[in-house]
NUVO-655988 format. One record per residue (C-alpha): residue in three letters; x, y, z. Coordinates in nm, 4 decimals. Layout:
code:X:Y:Z
Ala:X:Y:Z
...
This chain:
code:X:Y:Z
Met:0.3721:1.2674:-0.3143
Phe:0.1361:1.2965:0.0008
Ser:0.3233:1.4394:0.2964
Ile:0.2453:1.2284:0.5944
Arg:0.2800:1.4567:0.9230
Lys:0.2915:1.2577:1.2449
Leu:-0.0415:1.2904:1.4257
Gly:0.0139:1.4433:1.7654
Val:-0.1511:1.3329:2.0745
Ile:-0.4098:1.6260:2.0546
Gly:-0.3387:1.8512:1.7740
Arg:-0.3544:1.6675:1.4545
Thr:-0.5590:1.3819:1.5941
Tyr:-0.8447:1.6200:1.6875
Arg:-0.7987:1.7992:1.3601
His:-0.9173:1.4756:1.1954
Leu:-1.1546:1.3899:1.4742
Asn:-1.4627:1.3312:1.2585
Arg:-1.2830:1.0892:1.0287
Tyr:-1.1105:0.9146:1.3126
His:-1.4438:0.8677:1.4766
Arg:-1.5869:0.7209:1.1490
Ile:-1.3117:0.4646:1.1212
Leu:-1.3503:0.3515:1.4814
Gln:-1.7149:0.3322:1.4310
Val:-1.6709:0.0896:1.1318
Leu:-1.4173:-0.1145:1.3204
Phe:-1.6421:-0.1509:1.6245
Lys:-1.9261:-0.2422:1.3810
Tyr:-1.7430:-0.5367:1.2373
Gly:-1.6062:-0.6655:1.5627
Phe:-1.2591:-0.5303:1.5925
Glu:-1.3014:-0.3965:1.9458
Asp:-1.0091:-0.6129:2.0621
Leu:-0.7704:-0.4498:1.8191
Ile:-0.8721:-0.0928:1.9197
Asp:-0.8185:-0.1910:2.2909
Arg:-0.4737:-0.3313:2.2280
Leu:-0.3676:-0.0246:2.0342
His:-0.4819:0.1999:2.3443
Ile:-0.6441:0.4505:2.1189
Asp:-0.8412:0.5763:2.4105
Gln:-0.5347:0.7586:2.5412
Tyr:-0.5644:0.9853:2.2351
Leu:-0.9395:0.9962:2.1941
Glu:-1.0444:0.9178:2.5427
Ser:-1.3776:1.1433:2.5481
Gly:-1.4478:1.0536:2.1786
Leu:-1.4510:0.6673:2.2307
Gln:-1.7136:0.6933:2.4937
Met:-1.9677:0.8232:2.2446
Ile:-1.9077:0.5502:2.0031
Asn:-2.1242:0.2450:1.9884
Arg:-1.9057:-0.0475:2.0579
Arg:-2.1627:-0.3235:1.9831
Pro:-2.0865:-0.5066:1.6425
Arg:-2.4006:-0.5796:1.4470
Pro:-2.5300:-0.9247:1.5034
Gln:-2.5388:-1.0254:1.1258
Val:-2.1494:-0.9798:1.1080
Gln:-2.0660:-1.1888:1.3973
Arg:-2.1341:-1.4941:1.1991
Leu:-1.8684:-1.4020:0.9364
Ser:-1.4923:-1.4927:0.9610
Arg:-1.2587:-1.2225:1.0777
Gln:-1.1026:-1.1853:0.7396
Glu:-1.4364:-1.1389:0.5719
Arg:-1.5405:-0.8778:0.8254
Leu:-1.1889:-0.7151:0.7544
Arg:-1.2823:-0.6936:0.3879
Met:-1.6390:-0.5501:0.4506
Ala:-1.4814:-0.2887:0.6844
Met:-1.2430:-0.1682:0.4198
Glu:-1.4916:-0.1502:0.1589
Glu:-1.7141:0.0693:0.3730
Leu:-1.4278:0.3025:0.4831
Gly:-1.3793:0.4039:0.1133
Pro:-1.1070:0.4399:-0.1469
Thr:-0.8050:0.4767:0.0652
Phe:-0.8734:0.1598:0.2636
Val:-0.9755:-0.0338:-0.0416
Lys:-0.6435:0.0476:-0.2143
Leu:-0.4613:-0.0456:0.1037
Gly:-0.6464:-0.3759:0.1356
Gln:-0.5468:-0.4471:-0.2323
Leu:-0.1717:-0.3632:-0.1602
Leu:-0.1808:-0.5792:0.1548
Ser:-0.3136:-0.8658:-0.0480
Thr:0.0247:-0.8929:-0.2168
Arg:0.2226:-0.8742:0.1068
Pro:0.2291:-1.2468:0.2623
Asp:0.5092:-1.1247:0.4815
Phe:0.2785:-0.8814:0.6580
Ile:-0.0717:-1.0428:0.6303
Pro:-0.1622:-1.4096:0.7414
Pro:-0.2256:-1.6448:0.4423
Glu:-0.5995:-1.6742:0.5299
Tyr:-0.6483:-1.2930:0.4694
Leu:-0.4658:-1.2676:0.1438
Ser:-0.7353:-1.4223:-0.0853
Glu:-1.0084:-1.2358:0.0885
Leu:-0.8533:-0.8970:0.0529
Ala:-0.7856:-0.9631:-0.3137
Lys:-1.1702:-0.9522:-0.3433
Leu:-1.1923:-0.5782:-0.2607
Gln:-1.4096:-0.4082:-0.5031
Asp:-1.3066:-0.0575:-0.6170
Lys:-1.6622:0.0334:-0.7311
Val:-1.8343:0.3673:-0.6145
Pro:-2.1318:0.5624:-0.7460
Pro:-2.0373:0.8098:-1.0275
Phe:-2.0013:1.1811:-0.9701
Ser:-2.2157:1.4306:-1.1637
Tyr:-2.1534:1.5611:-1.5048
Glu:-2.1721:1.9149:-1.3680
Glu:-1.8539:1.8306:-1.1612
Val:-1.6752:1.6950:-1.4590
Val:-1.7495:2.0187:-1.6299
Ala:-1.5958:2.2171:-1.3405
Ile:-1.2866:2.0131:-1.3288
Phe:-1.2303:2.0758:-1.7164
Lys:-1.2843:2.4494:-1.6552
Glu:-1.0374:2.4562:-1.3603
Glu:-0.7773:2.2515:-1.5479
Leu:-0.8126:2.3351:-1.9214
Gly:-1.0194:2.6468:-1.9019
Ser:-1.2984:2.5054:-2.1363
Asp:-1.6076:2.2783:-2.1309
Pro:-1.5737:1.9367:-2.2635
Glu:-1.8160:2.0326:-2.5469
Glu:-1.5666:2.2871:-2.6609
Leu:-1.2749:2.0517:-2.6815
Phe:-1.4499:1.7483:-2.8334
Ser:-1.6926:1.7072:-3.1250
Ser:-1.8954:1.4767:-2.8826
Phe:-1.8732:1.3833:-2.5144
Asp:-2.0934:1.1416:-2.3378
Pro:-2.2082:1.2678:-1.9974
Thr:-2.2648:0.9127:-1.8702
Pro:-1.9487:0.7493:-1.7529
Leu:-1.8389:0.4192:-1.8889
Ala:-1.7119:0.3135:-1.5442
Ala:-1.6491:0.4722:-1.2021
Ala:-1.4012:0.3980:-0.9465
Ser:-1.2590:0.5570:-0.6147
Ile:-0.9924:0.7574:-0.7977
Gly:-1.1819:0.8769:-1.1020
Gln:-1.4327:0.7826:-1.3834
Val:-1.4131:0.7380:-1.7704
His:-1.6117:0.8912:-2.0262
Arg:-1.6232:0.8168:-2.4077
Ala:-1.5666:1.1195:-2.6427
Thr:-1.4760:1.1929:-2.9933
Met:-1.1898:1.4149:-3.0938
Lys:-1.2324:1.7183:-3.3451
Asp:-1.0542:1.4826:-3.6027
Gly:-1.3036:1.1969:-3.5486
Ala:-1.0696:0.9894:-3.3205
Glu:-1.2613:0.7940:-3.0527
Val:-1.1033:0.8376:-2.7158
Val:-1.1734:0.7729:-2.3468
Val:-1.1499:1.0580:-2.0975
Lys:-1.0418:0.9758:-1.7504
Val:-1.1418:1.2472:-1.4750
Gln:-1.0336:1.2425:-1.1197
Arg:-1.2976:1.2359:-0.8457
Pro:-1.3474:1.5764:-0.6814
Gly:-1.1938:1.6219:-0.3349
Ile:-1.0460:1.2768:-0.3446
Glu:-0.6840:1.4133:-0.2736
Asn:-0.7973:1.5770:0.0398
Thr:-0.9839:1.2593:0.1545
Ile:-0.6743:1.0363:0.0908
Ala:-0.4353:1.2885:0.2549
Val:-0.6500:1.2812:0.5876
Asp:-0.6810:0.8950:0.5748
Leu:-0.3158:0.8582:0.5346
Glu:-0.2230:1.0803:0.8240
Ile:-0.4741:0.8640:1.0472
Leu:-0.3205:0.5464:0.8893
Ala:0.0312:0.6593:0.9981
His:-0.0833:0.7215:1.3451
Ile:-0.2649:0.3922:1.3748
Ala:0.0681:0.2294:1.2274
Ser:0.2835:0.3950:1.4945
Leu:0.0508:0.2530:1.7614
Met:0.0774:-0.0979:1.6091
Glu:0.4668:-0.0565:1.6350
Glu:0.4239:0.0415:1.9830
His:0.1746:-0.1908:2.1296
Leu:0.1602:-0.4996:1.8917
Glu:0.4727:-0.7187:1.9376
Glu:0.3636:-0.9590:1.6389
Val:0.4017:-0.6736:1.3763
Gln:0.6864:-0.4655:1.5142
Gly:0.9444:-0.6359:1.2911
His:0.7386:-0.5707:0.9896
Arg:0.7411:-0.1795:1.0480
Pro:0.3909:-0.0861:0.9734
Thr:0.4785:0.2866:0.9363
Ala:0.7162:0.1924:0.6500
Val:0.4231:0.0085:0.4804
Val:0.2066:0.3059:0.5178
His:0.4824:0.5328:0.3732
Glu:0.5267:0.2841:0.0811
Phe:0.1458:0.2916:0.0192
Ala:0.1425:0.6776:0.0252
Arg:0.4122:0.6826:-0.2419
Ser:0.2163:0.4320:-0.4457
Leu:-0.1067:0.6110:-0.4035
Ser:0.0537:0.9556:-0.5016
Arg:0.1760:0.8129:-0.8202
Glu:-0.1588:0.6462:-0.9058
Ile:-0.3688:0.9613:-0.8295
Asp:-0.1538:1.1852:-1.0617
Phe:-0.2780:1.1091:-1.4170
Ser:0.0326:1.2996:-1.5622
Ile:0.2427:1.0169:-1.4155
Glu:0.0110:0.7632:-1.5873
Leu:0.0594:0.9444:-1.9123
Thr:0.4278:0.9172:-1.8874
Asn:0.3959:0.5512:-1.8033
Ile:0.2014:0.4926:-2.1161
Gln:0.4549:0.6851:-2.3270
Arg:0.7503:0.5029:-2.1879
Phe:0.5591:0.1712:-2.2188
Gly:0.4920:0.2481:-2.5837
Arg:0.8781:0.3249:-2.6544
Gln:0.9530:-0.0212:-2.4972
Phe:0.7458:-0.2111:-2.7583
Glu:0.7804:0.0156:-3.0573
Gly:0.7741:-0.1787:-3.3861
Asn:0.6456:-0.4946:-3.1955
Glu:0.3282:-0.6067:-3.3910
Ile:0.1829:-0.8307:-3.1341
Ile:0.1112:-0.5536:-2.8847
His:-0.0913:-0.2372:-2.9244
Val:-0.0236:0.0583:-2.6755
Pro:-0.2928:0.3144:-2.6626
Arg:-0.2247:0.6537:-2.8058
Val:-0.2288:0.9497:-2.5613
Tyr:-0.3073:1.3085:-2.6039
Pro:-0.0724:1.5092:-2.3776
Glu:-0.1797:1.8402:-2.5083
Leu:-0.5150:1.7859:-2.3498
Ser:-0.3960:1.5802:-2.0425
Cys:-0.3001:1.6987:-1.6887
Glu:-0.2921:1.5771:-1.3307
Arg:-0.6613:1.5353:-1.3082
Ile:-0.7542:1.4603:-1.6732
Leu:-0.6101:1.1943:-1.8907
Ile:-0.7149:1.1337:-2.2545
Leu:-0.6231:0.8279:-2.4402
Glu:-0.7204:0.6241:-2.7512
Tyr:-1.0560:0.4015:-2.7227
Ile:-0.9681:0.0550:-2.7447
Asp:-1.2343:-0.1705:-2.9166
Gly:-1.1273:-0.5032:-2.7687
Ile:-1.2330:-0.8100:-2.5847
Lys:-1.1346:-0.8876:-2.2207
Ala:-0.8921:-1.1744:-2.1851
Asn:-1.1284:-1.3565:-1.9818
Asp:-1.4330:-1.3345:-2.2147
Phe:-1.4045:-1.6795:-2.3635
Lys:-1.7157:-1.6665:-2.5537
Gly:-1.6328:-1.3416:-2.7098
Leu:-1.2817:-1.4510:-2.8040
Lys:-1.4213:-1.7536:-2.9799
Ala:-1.6816:-1.5538:-3.1488
Ala:-1.4242:-1.3055:-3.2958
Gly:-1.2018:-1.6103:-3.4207
Cys:-0.9175:-1.5526:-3.1698
Asp:-0.6742:-1.8354:-3.0915
Ala:-0.6833:-1.8871:-2.6993
Lys:-0.3271:-2.0571:-2.7008
Val:-0.1682:-1.7809:-2.9000
Ile:-0.3139:-1.5158:-2.6683
Ala:-0.1959:-1.6925:-2.3679
Arg:0.1645:-1.7390:-2.4857
Arg:0.1839:-1.3789:-2.6245
Gly:0.0498:-1.2300:-2.3077
Ala:0.2880:-1.4330:-2.0745
Asn:0.5788:-1.3517:-2.3087
Leu:0.5009:-0.9797:-2.3163
Val:0.4761:-0.9624:-1.9255
Met:0.8194:-1.1329:-1.8982
Glu:0.9760:-0.9077:-2.1568
Gln:0.8496:-0.6206:-1.9603
Ile:1.0157:-0.7670:-1.6331
Phe:1.3345:-0.9220:-1.7552
Val:1.4386:-0.7004:-2.0534
His:1.3082:-0.3683:-1.9712
Gly:1.2587:-0.3702:-1.5945
Phe:0.9386:-0.1491:-1.6389
Phe:0.6121:-0.3619:-1.6174
His:0.2396:-0.3576:-1.5840
Ala:0.1855:-0.4306:-1.2159
Asp:-0.1654:-0.5370:-1.2442
Pro:-0.2166:-0.7425:-1.5492
His:-0.5596:-0.8969:-1.4458
Pro:-0.8009:-0.9933:-1.7248
Gly:-0.9902:-0.6710:-1.7078
Asn:-0.6709:-0.4882:-1.7920
Ile:-0.5782:-0.7104:-2.0993
Leu:-0.7843:-0.6608:-2.4233
Val:-0.7502:-0.8726:-2.7270
Met:-0.7715:-0.6981:-3.0593
Glu:-0.7941:-0.8324:-3.4281
Asp:-0.5281:-1.0868:-3.5147
Asn:-0.4707:-1.1779:-3.1474
Val:-0.2966:-0.8564:-3.0830
Ile:-0.2603:-0.7785:-2.7053
Cys:-0.3402:-0.4542:-2.5479
Phe:-0.2693:-0.3439:-2.1836
Ile:-0.4838:-0.0759:-2.0281
Asp:-0.4824:0.1117:-1.6950
Phe:-0.1169:0.2189:-1.6346
Gly:-0.1728:0.3477:-1.2806
Gln:0.0168:0.0878:-1.1156
Met:0.3688:0.0101:-1.2792
Gly:0.6609:-0.1814:-1.1319
Arg:1.0306:-0.0964:-1.1775
Leu:1.3226:-0.3354:-1.1423
Ser:1.6860:-0.2409:-1.1617
Leu:1.9387:-0.4405:-1.3715
Lys:2.0758:-0.5805:-1.0421
Asp:1.7370:-0.6806:-0.8994
Arg:1.6751:-0.8755:-1.2266
Glu:2.0078:-1.0546:-1.2240
Glu:1.9665:-1.1477:-0.8692
Phe:1.6258:-1.2787:-0.9120
Thr:1.7313:-1.4662:-1.2255
Asp:2.0156:-1.6339:-1.0274
Leu:1.7775:-1.7282:-0.7526
Val:1.5298:-1.9106:-0.9931
Leu:1.7985:-2.0751:-1.1952
Asn:1.9797:-2.1947:-0.8963
Leu:1.6422:-2.3102:-0.7480
Val:1.5690:-2.5097:-1.0606
Ala:1.9105:-2.6566:-1.0821
Gly:1.9021:-2.7629:-0.7036
Lys:2.1928:-2.5510:-0.5896
Glu:2.0881:-2.5278:-0.2259
Tyr:2.3803:-2.3108:-0.1018
Lys:2.3344:-2.0607:-0.3854
Val:1.9611:-2.0315:-0.3374
Thr:2.0137:-1.9587:0.0389
Ala:2.2585:-1.6809:-0.0480
Gly:2.0298:-1.5514:-0.3268
Val:1.7311:-1.5387:-0.0865
Leu:1.9402:-1.3411:0.1652
Lys:2.0438:-1.0995:-0.0998
Leu:1.6781:-1.0281:-0.2167
Thr:1.5209:-0.9720:0.1264
Ile:1.5178:-0.7470:0.4121
His:1.6037:-0.8941:0.7478
His:1.3622:-0.8528:1.0458
Gly:1.5753:-1.0293:1.2997
Glu:1.8335:-1.3020:1.3460
Val:1.8360:-1.5387:1.0667
Asn:1.9505:-1.8902:1.1123
Arg:2.1094:-1.9824:0.7710
Asp:2.1278:-2.3500:0.8611
Asp:1.7417:-2.3649:0.9023
Leu:1.6723:-2.1418:0.6166
Ala:1.8921:-2.3730:0.3997
Arg:1.7256:-2.6963:0.5147
Asp:1.3684:-2.5601:0.4437
Leu:1.4886:-2.4352:0.1054
Gly:1.6100:-2.7772:0.0358
Asp:1.2830:-2.9281:0.1246
Leu:1.1060:-2.6680:-0.1029
Met:1.3382:-2.7944:-0.3844
Asp:1.2686:-3.1480:-0.3109
Gln:0.9068:-3.0821:-0.3326
Tyr:0.9168:-2.9462:-0.6964
Leu:1.2488:-3.0302:-0.8567
Tyr:1.1799:-3.3908:-0.9577
Arg:0.8183:-3.3267:-1.0924
Pro:0.7450:-3.3270:-1.4635
Leu:0.7693:-2.9737:-1.6058
Gly:0.3967:-2.9720:-1.7026
Glu:0.2878:-3.0153:-1.3318
Leu:0.4971:-2.7040:-1.2128
Ala:0.3028:-2.3906:-1.1521
Ala:0.5211:-2.0793:-1.1103
Gly:0.2675:-1.8986:-0.9103
Lys:0.2514:-2.1809:-0.6621
Ile:0.6406:-2.2153:-0.6288
Leu:0.6671:-1.8479:-0.5778
Gln:0.3978:-1.8461:-0.3300
Asp:0.5526:-2.1184:-0.1307
Leu:0.8818:-1.9471:-0.1422
Leu:0.7274:-1.6330:-0.0134
Asp:0.5509:-1.8301:0.2855
Leu:0.8973:-1.9864:0.3613
Val:1.0754:-1.6551:0.3582
Thr:0.8181:-1.5013:0.5887
Arg:0.8550:-1.7769:0.8404
His:1.2223:-1.6963:0.8709
Lys:1.1372:-1.3302:0.9568
Leu:1.2470:-1.2137:0.6084
Ser:1.0580:-0.9915:0.3471
Leu:1.1168:-0.9173:-0.0098
Arg:1.1593:-0.5578:-0.1306
Pro:0.8351:-0.3829:-0.2389
Asn:0.9249:-0.3947:-0.6063
Leu:0.9780:-0.7696:-0.6040
Tyr:0.6299:-0.8263:-0.4531
Leu:0.4881:-0.6544:-0.7518
Met:0.6863:-0.8546:-0.9874
Leu:0.5647:-1.1694:-0.8317
Lys:0.2142:-1.0503:-0.8370
Ala:0.2381:-0.9709:-1.2027
Leu:0.3868:-1.3165:-1.2807
Ser:0.1215:-1.5031:-1.0735
Thr:-0.1574:-1.3065:-1.2303
Val:-0.0645:-1.3388:-1.5911
Glu:0.0101:-1.7102:-1.5280
Gly:-0.3556:-1.7395:-1.3786
Val:-0.4975:-1.5611:-1.6929
Gly:-0.2755:-1.7768:-1.9242
Leu:-0.3858:-2.1030:-1.7762
Gln:-0.7540:-2.0135:-1.8225
Leu:-0.6836:-1.9499:-2.1880
Asp:-0.4497:-2.2643:-2.2274
Pro:-0.4343:-2.5172:-1.9594
Glu:-0.1137:-2.6372:-2.0939
Leu:0.0625:-2.3202:-2.0567
Glu:0.4106:-2.3519:-1.8943
Leu:0.5266:-2.0199:-1.7548
Ile:0.8527:-2.1606:-1.6440
Thr:0.9515:-2.2862:-1.9862
Leu:0.8596:-1.9597:-2.1420
Ala:1.0732:-1.7778:-1.8680
Arg:1.3816:-1.9520:-1.9504
Pro:1.5143:-1.7829:-2.2593
Phe:1.4563:-1.4416:-2.0853
Met:1.6599:-1.5542:-1.7787
Arg:1.9390:-1.7053:-1.9861
Lys:1.9681:-1.3803:-2.1741
Ile:2.0169:-1.1910:-1.8587
Lys:2.2650:-1.4515:-1.7285
Phe:2.4899:-1.4496:-2.0427
Gly:2.4389:-1.0810:-2.0748
Arg:2.6907:-1.0355:-1.7819
Leu:2.9642:-1.1912:-1.9813
His:2.9273:-0.9756:-2.2879
Pro:3.2514:-0.7802:-2.3498
Arg:3.0812:-0.4517:-2.3611
Arg:2.9209:-0.5170:-2.0195
Leu:3.2607:-0.6343:-1.8744
Ala:3.4279:-0.3276:-1.9916
Glu:3.1559:-0.0874:-1.8735
Glu:3.1640:-0.2548:-1.5289
Ala:3.5538:-0.2356:-1.5113
Glu:3.5407:0.1368:-1.6029
Glu:3.2807:0.1951:-1.3440
Thr:3.4706:0.0169:-1.0673
Gly:3.7996:0.1840:-1.1812
Ser:3.6491:0.5330:-1.1579
Glu:3.4851:0.4776:-0.8114
Tyr:3.8307:0.3543:-0.6770
Leu:4.0012:0.6523:-0.8241
Leu:3.7511:0.8792:-0.6668
Leu:3.7892:0.7140:-0.3313
Leu:4.1584:0.7623:-0.3423
Arg:4.1219:1.1138:-0.4345
Glu:3.8838:1.1978:-0.1609
Leu:4.0495:0.9920:0.1052
Pro:4.3199:1.2365:0.2193
Glu:4.0838:1.5190:0.2702
Glu:3.8392:1.2936:0.4586
Leu:4.1087:1.1663:0.6941
Arg:4.2342:1.5405:0.7539
Thr:3.8631:1.6301:0.8326
Ile:3.8449:1.3368:1.0991
Leu:4.1790:1.4234:1.2612
Arg:4.0739:1.7995:1.2745
Gln:3.7650:1.7230:1.4525
Leu:3.9437:1.4826:1.7022
Arg:4.2088:1.7635:1.7713
Glu:3.9427:2.0235:1.8398
Gly:3.7155:1.7934:2.0386
Arg:3.4323:1.8165:1.7994
Met:3.4004:1.4467:1.7363
Arg:3.0896:1.3106:1.9039
Leu:2.8853:1.0133:1.9193
Glu:2.4890:1.0351:1.9039
Phe:2.2526:0.7849:2.0649
Glu:1.8795:0.7572:1.9848
His:1.6550:0.6627:2.2560
Arg:1.3612:0.4326:2.1543
Gly:1.0588:0.3107:2.3242
Leu:1.0115:0.6205:2.5338
Gln:0.6737:0.7143:2.3947
Thr:0.4920:0.4697:2.6275
Leu:0.6660:0.6149:2.9272
Gly:0.5828:0.9691:2.8123
Asn:0.2167:0.8768:2.7572
Cys:0.1924:0.7102:3.0978
Leu:0.3584:1.0185:3.2733
Asp:0.1123:1.2569:3.1050
Arg:-0.1760:1.0422:3.2218
Val:-0.0570:1.0238:3.5868
Ser:0.0057:1.4171:3.5789
Asn:-0.3310:1.4882:3.4440
Arg:-0.5061:1.2668:3.7151
Ile:-0.2886:1.4204:3.9937
Ser:-0.3827:1.7596:3.8602
Phe:-0.7581:1.6474:3.8338
Ala:-0.7479:1.5168:4.2011
Ile:-0.6157:1.8546:4.3207
Val:-0.8718:2.0529:4.1567
Leu:-1.1370:1.8134:4.2969
Ala:-0.9803:1.8461:4.6558
Ala:-1.0060:2.2235:4.6157
Gln:-1.3599:2.2057:4.5026
Ile:-1.4508:2.0025:4.8028
Ile:-1.2645:2.2358:5.0402
Gly:-1.4002:2.5546:4.8853
Ser:-1.7641:2.4212:4.8974
Ser:-1.7245:2.3170:5.2755
Leu:-1.5982:2.6765:5.3516
Ile:-1.8959:2.8386:5.1600
Ile:-2.1337:2.6142:5.3687
Leu:-1.9631:2.7109:5.6908
Ser:-1.9789:3.0849:5.6118
Asp:-2.3659:3.0383:5.5698
Ile:-2.3738:3.2533:5.2442
Pro:-2.7140:3.3003:5.1034
Pro:-2.9128:3.1969:4.9022
Arg:-2.9992:2.8898:5.1092
Trp:-3.2106:2.5784:5.0812
Asn:-3.3219:2.4215:5.3960
Gly:-3.0683:2.6304:5.5729
Ile:-2.7807:2.5160:5.3629
Pro:-2.6002:2.7586:5.1184
Leu:-2.6963:2.6664:4.7490
Ile:-2.3477:2.7692:4.6154
Gly:-2.1894:2.5126:4.8538
Leu:-2.4243:2.2394:4.7526
Ala:-2.3684:2.2972:4.3825
Gly:-1.9900:2.2676:4.4516
Phe:-2.0409:1.9401:4.6155
Leu:-2.2515:1.8230:4.3273
Val:-1.9795:1.9326:4.0555
Ala:-1.7220:1.7741:4.2981
Gly:-1.9204:1.4336:4.3034
Ile:-1.9512:1.4217:3.9287
Met:-1.5918:1.4889:3.8868
Gly:-1.5016:1.2248:4.1369
Phe:-1.7127:0.9668:3.9587
Trp:-1.5685:1.0517:3.6265
Leu:-1.2032:1.0131:3.7635
Leu:-1.2907:0.6780:3.9254
Ile:-1.4652:0.5396:3.6030
Ser:-1.1643:0.6521:3.3976
Ile:-0.9219:0.4432:3.6382
Ile:-1.1310:0.1416:3.6435
Arg:-1.1839:0.1366:3.2631
His:-0.8085:0.1364:3.2250
Gly:-0.7788:-0.1518:3.4526
Arg:-0.5672:0.0222:3.7263
Leu:-0.7677:0.0987:4.0260
């Protein structure tokens, strides 16, 4: 995982100065000067900001703010594109009008050269691609920010695709993540509207996700686990992998000759049944979520291929979601109670599944949830769209200063995406109807005798362990009290702003003292009449007054620019 070290006021910020300048240039270019001013970045890059052109380009001023944000992220490269894609699934953090725009972010970049591919193979596997394969196409099939894909043929004749990591991408992402962590800390300090959402936690979550995506050995493990889940299932095909030739920067897997799920003409020409594909795809995603708790987190049409006999094949296993049995049970309870109209239980379920960012008024939350149930409960089943209901539920939760856990956002994104794909194939698809058997199985699974016995055994073991450890813990507490070693610790928060202000004040006072000394010294030199002279005035004294004048104007401009004359 990427290690995000906090950027200091000078040290680490200036270490990444060029990249920081580039990020600020792009933000200014797309008209986000107000955001930069509110973050007070000039306290950290004061001299650097003066050299940046602050004027946005005239052609972008006609665009909406959300369009400009998307364009800025695309221009800033892979880290920001991936961040935008993550934020597009977080309605608790991003206003609704930004979500659809960020979902349009394109992860397309020019391919890197075949010579660089060869260099990576030599570094990782000690051989050229030509030595490992009977054929290797130097022209990539596709290129993205993380890597690119080439077709190849194994020595035994098997057709494969080879995924190669982009050179230097790890260092680029590491630098961007540290800068993002610094900007997130400034947001928590200066932007009241986001403080409850903890931007720094979002950046750390993003870093964890990106660390897993950039390591192809993790993707290899994901495919192997995914394959074991569906072993013996004839309606799904999981690509074969070649672990003996795969590593962190190279992944080799079976080439799938399939049709994209949204290629309707291709599916019809191949004789595929669109309704069967829609039902199978939805059932497979729900089995991943509710049965196995390990699911493909990005099942968009480009990642779902259809093979002969309507067999489904998922590709690109870089983003995977995980749900514990407890998460699945609590979400199932929430949905079933929502459908049954049990308002009190729905409120309790929402509070279980969410993180609280402030005081929650249960009565207001229950009333709003009741209104939501009234909106959907009495409609015909065919008119209910799971994606729309879940989106409305997310909006409601956000209004009450609550947010779901990150793994639940991935689950909701997967369900909404597969429903969208399914409805394109079969407009009569009812995801809620298909989900009911899986949810009932989870609900009644709790009452299975084996499950009850396991829970009883686990609970009993925990109580026995607690009783066994309790005397020793009590003795430790009493010993610390007797020896006076029991202490309370307090954490001071919100002092960073005061510290920055004091640093700025002390710097200006020091600057003013040096300026005064410069003026006094120059006056003494002029009075001493030390040569060389110009029109009878010592030149050294004149130079001192000139430097003092420049310093004085610089100090004055700095004070005026900060709005505190």
